[in-house]
C-alpha positions in Angstrom: -46.7 -12.5 -6.9 -50.2 -12.8 -5.4 -50.7 -12.8 -1.7 -50.9 -16.1 0.3 -52.7 -14.9 3.3 -54.8 -11.8 2.9 -55.6 -9.3 0.0 -54.2 -5.9 0.3 -57.4 -4.4 1.2 -57.8 -6.5 4.4 -54.1 -6.6 5.3 -53.3 -3.3 7.1 -49.8 -4.4 7.9 -48.8 -4.8 4.2 -47.7 -1.3 3.7 -45.8 -1.2 6.9 -44.0 -4.4 6.1 -43.0 -3.1 2.8 -41.6 0.0 4.3 -39.5 -2.1 6.7 -38.3 -4.2 3.7 -37.2 -1.0 2.0 -35.5 0.1 5.1 -33.6 -3.3 5.4 -32.6 -3.2 1.8 -31.2 0.3 2.1 -29.3 -0.8 5.3 -27.9 -3.8 3.3 -26.8 -1.6 0.4 -25.3 1.0 2.8 -23.4 -1.7 4.6 -22.2 -3.3 1.5 -21.1 0.0 0.0 -19.2 1.0 3.1 -17.4 -2.3 3.2 -16.6 -1.8 -0.4 -15.2 1.6 0.1 -13.0 0.4 2.8 -11.5 -2.5 0.9 -7.8 -2.8 0.8 -5.2 -5.6 0.6 -3.0 -6.5 3.6 -1.7 -3.5 5.4 1.4 -2.6 3.5 1.0 1.2 3.5 4.0 1.7 5.7 6.2 -0.5 3.4 4.9 1.5 0.4 5.8 4.8 2.0 9.3 3.6 3.0 10.0 2.3 -0.5 8.8 5.5 -2.1 10.9 7.5 0.4 14.0 5.5 -0.3 13.5 5.9 -4.1 12.9 9.7 -3.8 16.0 10.1 -1.5 18.2 8.1 -4.0 16.8 10.3 -6.8 17.6 13.5 -4.9 21.3 12.5 -4.3 21.6 11.6 -7.9 20.3 14.9 -9.2 22.5 16.8 -6.6 25.5 14.8 -7.9 24.7 16.0 -11.5 25.1 19.6 -10.3 21.5 20.7 -10.5 20.5 23.6 -8.2 17.8 23.1 -5.5 14.9 24.4 -7.5 15.7 22.1 -10.4 16.1 19.1 -8.1 12.8 19.7 -6.4 11.0 20.3 -9.9 12.4 16.9 -11.1 11.4 15.1 -7.9 7.9 16.6 -8.0 7.6 15.3 -11.7 9.0 11.8 -10.8 7.2 11.2 -7.6 3.8 10.1 -9.1 5.7 7.7 -11.3 7.5 6.3 -8.2 4.5 6.0 -6.1 2.6 4.1 -8.9 5.6 1.7 -9.3 6.1 1.1 -5.5 2.3 0.9 -4.7 1.6 -2.5 -3.0 -1.9 -1.6 -1.7 -4.7 -2.9 -3.9 -8.5 -3.2 -3.7 -8.3 -7.0 -4.8 -8.1 -9.1 -1.8 -7.0 -12.6 -2.9 -5.9 -14.7 -5.6 -9.3 -15.9 -6.0 -10.9 -12.6 -7.2 -7.5 -11.3 -8.7 -7.7 -14.3 -11.0 -10.9 -12.9 -12.5 -9.7 -9.3 -12.4 -6.6 -10.4 -14.4 -8.8 -12.1 -17.1 -11.1 -9.0 -17.1 -8.3 -6.7 -17.7 -6.8 -8.9 -20.4 -9.9 -9.2 -22.3 -10.9 -5.5 -22.2 -7.4 -4.1 -22.6 -5.6 -6.7 -24.9 -8.4 -8.6 -26.4 -7.2 -12.1 -25.2 -7.9 -14.5 -22.4 -4.1 -14.9 -21.9 -2.9 -13.2 -18.7 0.8 -13.5 -19.1 1.5 -9.8 -20.0 -0.3 -8.4 -16.9 1.3 -10.6 -14.2 3.7 -9.0 -11.8 5.0 -10.1 -8.5 3.4 -7.4 -6.3 -0.1 -6.3 -7.4 -1.4 -8.3 -10.4 -0.8 -11.9 -9.5 -2.7 -15.0 -8.5 -2.3 -18.7 -7.7 -5.7 -19.4 -9.3 -4.5 -19.8 -12.8 -3.7 -22.6 -15.2 -1.2 -23.1 -17.9 -1.7 -24.7 -21.3 -0.8 -24.2 -24.9 -2.5 -21.4 -26.7 -3.6 -21.2 -30.3 -0.2 -19.9 -31.1 1.3 -23.2 -29.8 3.1 -21.5 -26.9 2.3 -22.0 -23.2 0.3 -19.2 -21.6 -1.3 -18.5 -18.3 -5.1 -18.2 -18.0 -7.5 -17.7 -15.1 -8.8 -21.0 -13.8 -12.3 -19.6 -13.4 -15.0 -20.4 -15.8 -15.0 -17.6 -18.4 -18.7 -17.0 -18.1 -18.2 -15.9 -14.6 -16.0 -13.0 -15.8 -16.8 -12.2 -19.4 -19.9 -10.1 -18.6 -17.8 -8.0 -16.2 -15.1 -7.7 -18.8 -17.7 -6.2 -21.2 -18.9 -3.8 -18.5 -15.2 -2.8 -17.9 -14.6 -2.2 -21.5 -17.6 0.1 -21.5 -16.4 2.0 -18.4 -13.0 2.3 -19.9 -14.3 3.6 -23.2 -16.4 6.2 -21.6 -14.2 7.5 -18.9 -10.7 6.6 -20.0 -9.9 5.1 -16.7 -8.4 1.7 -16.4 -8.0 -0.9 -13.7 -4.2 -0.5 -14.0 -4.1 3.2 -13.2 -7.3 3.6 -11.1 -7.9 0.1 -9.6 -9.9 1.6 -6.6 -12.2 3.8 -8.6 -12.9 1.4 -11.4 -12.9 -1.7 -9.3 -15.4 -0.3 -6.8 -17.6 1.0 -9.5 -17.8 -2.4 -11.2 -18.5 -4.2 -7.9 -21.2 -1.8 -7.1 -22.9 -2.8 -10.4 -22.2 -6.5 -10.3 -22.5 -7.2 -6.6 -24.3 -4.5 -4.5 -27.3 -4.0 -6.9 -27.8 -7.7 -7.3 -27.7 -8.1 -3.5 -30.5 -5.6 -3.2 -32.4 -7.6 -5.9 -31.9 -10.8 -4.0 -33.3 -9.2 -0.7 -36.3 -7.9 -2.7 -37.1 -11.4 -4.2 -36.8 -12.9 -0.6 -39.2 -10.2 0.5 -41.7 -11.0 -2.2 -41.6 -14.8 -1.4 -41.9 -14.0 2.3 -45.0 -11.9 1.5 -46.5 -14.6 -0.6 -45.8 -17.6 1.7 -45.4 -16.1 5.2 -48.4 -15.7 7.6 -47.2 -13.2 10.3 -45.8 -9.8 10.2 -43.0 -10.8 12.5 -42.0 -13.9 10.7 -41.9 -12.1 7.3 -39.7 -9.3 8.6 -37.4 -11.7 10.3 -36.7 -13.6 7.1 -36.0 -10.4 5.1 -33.7 -9.1 8.0 -31.8 -12.4 7.8 -31.5 -12.0 4.1 -30.1 -8.5 4.4 -27.7 -8.9 7.3 -27.5 -12.5 8.5 -26.1 -14.7 5.7 -22.6 -15.4 4.6 -23.2 -13.8 1.3 -22.8 -10.4 3.0 -19.0 -10.6 3.3 -18.5 -11.6 -0.3 -20.1 -8.4 -1.8 -16.8 -6.7 -1.8 -15.0 -9.3 -4.1 -15.7 -10.9 -7.5 -17.0 -14.3 -6.8 -19.5 -16.9 -8.2 -21.4 -17.3 -4.9 -23.5 -14.3 -5.0 -24.6 -14.6 -8.6 -25.5 -18.2 -8.0 -27.7 -17.2 -5.0 -29.4 -14.5 -6.9 -30.1 -16.9 -9.8 -31.5 -19.6 -7.2 -33.8 -17.0 -5.8 -35.1 -16.1 -9.2 -35.6 -19.8 -9.9 -37.7 -20.3 -6.8 -39.7 -17.2 -7.5 -40.4 -18.2 -11.1 -41.3 -21.8 -10.1 -43.7 -20.3 -7.4 -45.4 -18.1 -10.0 -45.9 -21.2 -12.2 -46.9 -23.9 -9.6 -48.3 -22.0 -6.6 -50.0 -19.2 -8.4 -50.9 -21.2 -11.5 -49.5 -18.6 -13.9 -48.4 -20.7 -16.8 -47.3 -17.9 -19.1 -44.1 -19.1 -21.0 -42.1 -16.1 -19.6 -42.0 -17.8 -16.2 -40.7 -21.1 -17.8 -38.1 -19.2 -19.7 -37.1 -17.3 -16.5 -36.8 -20.5 -14.6 -34.7 -22.1 -17.3 -32.3 -19.2 -17.5 -32.0 -18.8 -13.7 -31.6 -22.5 -12.9 -29.1 -23.0 -15.6 -27.1 -19.9 -14.6 -27.1 -21.1 -11.0 -25.5 -24.3 -12.3 -23.0 -22.4 -14.4 -21.7 -20.8 -11.2 -22.0 -23.8 -8.8 -21.7 -27.3 -10.4 -23.7 -29.1 -7.8 -26.6 -26.8 -8.6 -27.1 -29.0 -11.7 -29.3 -30.8 -9.0 -31.5 -27.7 -9.1 -31.7 -27.5 -12.8 -32.6 -31.2 -13.0 -35.3 -31.0 -10.3 -36.9 -27.8 -11.6 -36.8 -29.1 -15.1 -38.4 -32.4 -14.1 -41.0 -30.7 -12.0 -42.1 -28.3 -14.6 -42.3 -30.9 -17.2 -44.6 -32.8 -14.9 -46.8 -29.6 -14.7 -46.8 -28.6 -18.4 -44.5 -30.5 -20.7 -45.3 -28.4 -23.7 -44.4 -25.1 -21.9 -41.3 -26.7 -20.6 -40.1 -27.8 -24.0 -41.1 -24.5 -25.6 -39.5 -22.1 -23.1 -37.6 -23.8 -20.1 -35.5 -26.0 -22.3 -34.4 -23.4 -24.9 -33.5 -21.0 -22.1 -31.2 -23.7 -20.5 -29.7 -24.2 -23.8 -28.7 -20.5 -24.2 -26.9 -20.6 -20.8 -25.2 -23.8 -21.7 -24.1 -22.4 -25.1 -22.7 -19.3 -23.2 -20.9 -21.5 -20.7 -19.3 -23.8 -23.2 -18.9 -21.2 -25.9 -16.9 -18.8 -23.6 -14.9 -21.8 -22.4 -13.9 -22.8 -25.9 -13.1 -19.2 -26.9 -10.7 -19.0 -23.8 -9.1 -22.4 -23.8 -9.9 -24.1 -27.1 -11.5 -27.0 -25.1 -15.1 -27.7 -24.2 -14.1 -28.8 -20.7 -13.5 -26.1 -18.1 -10.0 -25.7 -16.5 -11.0 -27.7 -13.4 -11.5 -30.7 -15.6 -7.9 -30.7 -16.8 -6.1 -32.4 -14.0 -4.9 -35.6 -15.7 -2.4 -37.6 -13.7 -1.2 -39.5 -16.8 -1.1 -36.8 -19.5 1.2 -33.7 -18.7 -0.4 -31.8 -21.4 -3.8 -32.2 -19.9 -2.8 -31.2 -16.4 -3.1 -27.5 -16.5 -2.4 -27.1 -12.8 1.2 -28.6 -13.0 3.4 -25.9 -14.4 6.3 -23.4 -13.8 6.7 -20.1 -15.5 9.2 -17.2 -15.7 8.3 -13.8 -14.1 10.6 -10.9 -13.5 13.7 -13.0 -13.7 12.3 -15.8 -11.4 11.0 -19.3 -12.1 7.7 -19.7 -10.2 6.2 -23.2 -9.6 2.5 -23.6 -9.6 1.1 -23.3 -6.1 -0.9 -26.4 -6.6 2.2 -28.5 -6.9 2.7 -27.9 -3.2 -0.3 -26.4 -1.5 0.1 -25.0 1.9 -2.0 -24.9 5.2 -5.7 -25.4 4.8 -5.3 -26.1 1.1 -3.5 -29.5 2.0 -6.9 -30.8 2.8 -8.4 -32.3 5.8 -7.2 -35.9 6.3 -10.2 -37.3 8.3 -13.4 -37.2 6.4 -15.2 -37.5 9.7 -13.5 -34.4 11.1 -14.2 -32.6 7.9 -17.8 -33.5 8.1 -18.0 -32.3 11.8 -16.5 -28.8 10.9 -18.5 -28.4 7.9 -21.8 -29.0 9.8 -21.2 -27.7 13.3 -17.4 -26.8 13.6 -15.2 -23.9 12.6 -16.6 -23.7 9.2 -20.0 -25.1 10.1 -23.2 -24.4 8.1 -25.1 -24.5 11.4 -22.6 -23.2 13.7 -21.6 -20.1 11.9 -25.1 -19.3 10.5 -27.5 -20.9 13.2 -30.7 -19.4 11.5 -30.2 -22.3 9.2 -31.4 -24.5 12.1 -34.8 -22.7 11.7 -34.6 -23.6 7.9 -34.1 -27.3 8.7 -37.2 -27.1 11.0 -39.2 -25.0 8.6 -38.7 -27.3 5.7 -39.9 -30.3 7.8 -43.0 -28.2 8.8 -43.6 -27.5 4.9 -43.5 -31.2 4.3 -46.0 -31.9 7.1 -48.5 -29.0 6.7 -47.7 -27.2 3.5 -49.8 -27.2 0.2 -48.6 -29.2 -2.7 -46.2 -26.7 -3.9 -44.6 -26.2 -0.5 -44.2 -29.9 0.1 -42.6 -30.5 -3.2 -40.3 -27.4 -3.0 -39.3 -28.3 0.5 -38.6 -32.0 -0.4 -36.5 -30.7 -3.3 -34.4 -28.3 -1.2 -33.8 -30.9 1.5 -32.7 -33.5 -1.0 -30.4 -31.0 -2.8 -29.0 -29.9 0.6 -28.1 -33.3 1.6 -26.8 -34.3 -1.8 -24.5 -31.2 -2.1 -23.3 -31.5 1.4 -22.5 -35.3 0.8 -20.8 -34.3 -2.5 -18.4 -32.0 -0.8 -17.7 -34.1 2.2 -17.0 -37.1 -0.1 -14.4 -35.2 -2.1 -10.8 -36.5 -2.2 -8.2 -35.1 0.2 -7.0 -32.2 -1.9 -10.5 -30.8 -2.2 -11.4 -31.1 1.4 -10.1 -27.6 2.3 -13.3 -25.9 3.5 -13.1 -23.6 0.5 -9.7 -22.5 1.3 -8.8 -19.4 3.4 -12.4 -18.1 3.6 -14.8 -17.0 6.3 -17.3 -19.9 5.8 -18.1 -23.1 3.9 -18.7 -20.9 0.7 -19.7 -23.8 -1.6 -23.1 -23.9 0.1 -23.8 -20.2 0.0 -26.0 -20.3 -2.9 -28.7 -22.2 -1.0 -29.4 -19.0 1.1 -32.5 -17.9 -0.7 -33.9 -21.4 -0.7 -33.2 -21.9 3.1 -34.6 -18.4 3.8 -37.9 -19.4 2.2 -37.7 -22.7 4.0 -37.5 -21.1 7.4 -40.9 -19.2 7.0 -43.2 -21.8 8.8 -40.8 -22.2 11.7 -40.4 -18.4 12.4 -44.1 -17.8 11.9 -44.6 -20.4 14.6 -42.0 -18.9 16.9 -43.4 -15.4 16.4 -46.4 -16.2 18.5 -44.5 -16.6 21.7 -42.1 -14.2 23.4 -39.7 -17.1 24.2 -39.8 -18.2 20.6 -39.1 -14.8 19.3 -36.2 -14.4 21.6 -34.7 -17.7 20.5 -35.0 -16.8 16.9 -33.3 -13.4 17.5 -30.4 -15.1 19.3 -29.8 -17.4 16.3 -30.1 -14.2 14.0 -27.6 -12.3 16.2 -25.0 -15.0 16.0 -25.5 -15.4 12.3 -25.0 -11.7 11.9 -21.9 -11.9 13.9 -20.4 -14.5 11.6 -21.4 -12.4 8.6 -19.9 -9.1 10.0 -16.6 -10.8 11.4 -14.9 -10.5 8.1 -14.9 -6.6 8.4 -14.1 -6.0 4.8 -12.2 -9.2 3.7 -14.1 -12.4 3.3 -10.8 -14.3 2.6 -10.1 -15.0 6.4 -10.7 -17.8 8.7 -14.2 -17.7 10.6 -14.4 -16.3 14.0 -14.9 -19.9 15.4 -11.6 -21.0 13.7 -9.6 -19.8 16.6 -11.9 -21.3 19.3 -11.9 -24.7 18.1 -9.4 -27.6 17.4 -8.4 -27.6 13.8 -6.6 -30.9 13.7 
């Protein structure tokens, strides 16, 4: 992307800034990798050790009763201990039902060749509440992940490749295989996201301090950071949104109308929407804007690219469920066969009802829409209270509207409009859906806006950078944003740090 301010020959700070960006990316990758290597489920190690010890003691008594000598007893115990440890293991690197839902589907696809997860479910390690039940193609009831298949099918292909090359499986080596896959599908895309934000900062920023601030915020100050350690749809959506903005900037701001940028914009915008339904607003606005710029290029490249993603989304959904509608669209209150969230099933001799028949805690929903709006914006799950750098984004988008060039004005208007529409969409949801995203460290349904809001804050931080007090204020906002992003030490599926400090009723 070409420079907005000065060419490289007259911009002596450019090389230094790029070095700083590289340092920030390295820090972000190291931080994410360290978190990933520390990931574990709830601390049940003591329970595991006790269970293993009880089993081994029982085995020893049984062998002694059979008349075996001490050497034979110890030999049998040494042989049986790994099996017992594997059976009694409760620790796991998959932190919640949300990501285990995807991992189960990934295992089933790569190991069994089916989307049905029945055979892999157990009560201790491989379980989830984020699943649906409906009749399969064999006419029998089966359990399936409730996540859109496109969100996990590529990772299933990657897992199949890893399994084929190494022989390791998620069942036997969940830590090694799971962490390897997450390094590829989460950590590397995070580095790519920061690099895109750096390119946008270079193109549209006007001060060294402001540009570095925005890239630092991308590296360490957004709520995408905690989610690097789990399979999720928010990080891929944010990366795709960043690519969309970059491609549109190349077309409109830099007047580079090669078809490759239209195709990239179409692929990225459609993929964002496939991960976050309200991001259909991004797809629609970008499509309309590019059609206004160059209708022919939009029809030749942008539109076919969106069709490819749409075909992948609906095609994988049909392959999984024999339905064009994704699982969350099957919640009929009148047709039991079309309510995939109302079910019971047998597992290890127990009848288990769907969690969604009687959700608990925060999943019951916030009864007051006004209270919900308050906490979504400035409360315990607040977009602005947890990540106050977004206040700079709000100010910056207004500045772009007032003083930016044509591209900046239109882009800022679009981002503001989408932000308001998506917030209103979620605040206006019915009671059952007003749950702040469930047990999670932030209002995760807005996380995909991160790269758009980072671009939006540029004029605000450039302005603040010219005064010591302004820089200090921006740094305080960044510090509190980094606090919220670091509070979930290695598990994003916990309540935000503000939750215990604010009334929750």
